[in-house]
Phi, psi and omega in degrees: 000127183266177183302136175089000182266348180252126182299327182294340179282338188262130180232153176298141179083002182278145174277126181222164171248127181238160171251120178287158180307313183288347180257006183299322181293318183275336182078014180299132183257131176254133182256146178182189184251133182294124174262319183211142175264122186262338179279129180271329183288155183294334178220160174210131185296335181260003180110151180286132180277131180225161170251131178275166177302332180285350181096352180285143182241134178191182182259136183293127177246335175208153177251123182273123182277000000 
Protein backbone atom coordinates (compact mmCIF):
# COMPACT_ATOMS: atom_id res chain seq x y z
CA UNK A 1 0.00 0.00 0.00
CA UNK A 2 1.54 3.33 -1.05
CA UNK A 3 1.36 6.82 0.47
CA UNK A 4 -2.08 8.39 0.69
CA UNK A 5 -4.09 5.17 0.45
CA UNK A 6 -4.84 4.85 4.18
CA UNK A 7 -7.36 7.26 5.72
CA UNK A 8 -5.58 6.99 9.09
CA UNK A 9 -2.45 8.62 7.54
CA UNK A 10 -4.33 11.79 6.54
CA UNK A 11 -5.07 14.51 9.10
CA UNK A 12 -6.77 17.90 8.88
CA UNK A 13 -4.28 20.73 8.41
CA UNK A 14 -1.65 18.43 6.88
CA UNK A 15 0.38 19.48 3.82
CA UNK A 16 -0.27 17.04 0.96
CA UNK A 17 0.14 16.63 -2.79
CA UNK A 18 -3.03 15.64 -4.67
CA UNK A 19 -3.94 14.80 -8.25
CA UNK A 20 -7.04 16.66 -9.44
CA UNK A 21 -9.58 14.85 -11.64
CA UNK A 22 -8.54 16.89 -14.70
CA UNK A 23 -4.85 16.11 -14.02
CA UNK A 24 -5.21 12.31 -13.76
CA UNK A 25 -3.89 11.74 -17.29
CA UNK A 26 -0.76 13.88 -16.78
CA UNK A 27 -0.29 13.00 -13.10
CA UNK A 28 0.32 16.69 -12.25
CA UNK A 29 0.42 17.17 -8.47
CA UNK A 30 -1.20 20.14 -6.72
CA UNK A 31 0.01 20.96 -3.21
CA UNK A 32 -2.03 22.35 -0.34
CA UNK A 33 -3.43 21.91 3.16
CA UNK A 34 -6.20 19.38 3.93
CA UNK A 35 -9.49 21.06 4.82
CA UNK A 36 -11.74 17.98 4.69
CA UNK A 37 -11.35 14.23 4.16
CA UNK A 38 -13.98 13.08 1.66
CA UNK A 39 -13.31 9.31 1.50
CA UNK A 40 -15.22 7.38 4.18
CA UNK A 41 -13.62 3.96 3.76
CA UNK A 42 -10.37 3.20 5.68
CA UNK A 43 -8.39 2.65 2.44
CA UNK A 44 -8.69 3.45 -1.27
CA UNK A 45 -6.48 2.04 -4.06
CA UNK A 46 -6.21 5.39 -5.91
CA UNK A 47 -5.64 7.52 -2.81
CA UNK A 48 -7.87 9.13 -0.18
CA UNK A 49 -10.00 11.95 -1.63
CA UNK A 50 -9.62 15.28 0.17
CA UNK A 51 -10.60 18.94 -0.21
CA UNK A 52 -7.79 21.44 0.20
CA UNK A 53 -8.13 24.86 1.89
CA UNK A 54 -8.13 26.30 -1.66
CA UNK A 55 -11.33 24.34 -2.42
CA UNK A 56 -9.62 21.94 -4.85
CA UNK A 57 -10.60 18.26 -4.60
CA UNK A 58 -8.37 15.34 -5.48
CA UNK A 59 -6.73 12.13 -4.33
CA UNK A 60 -3.67 12.19 -2.06
CA UNK A 61 -0.49 11.06 -3.81
CA UNK A 62 2.08 12.32 -1.34
CA UNK A 63 2.34 13.65 2.19
CA UNK A 64 4.65 16.66 2.55
CA UNK A 65 6.78 16.47 5.71
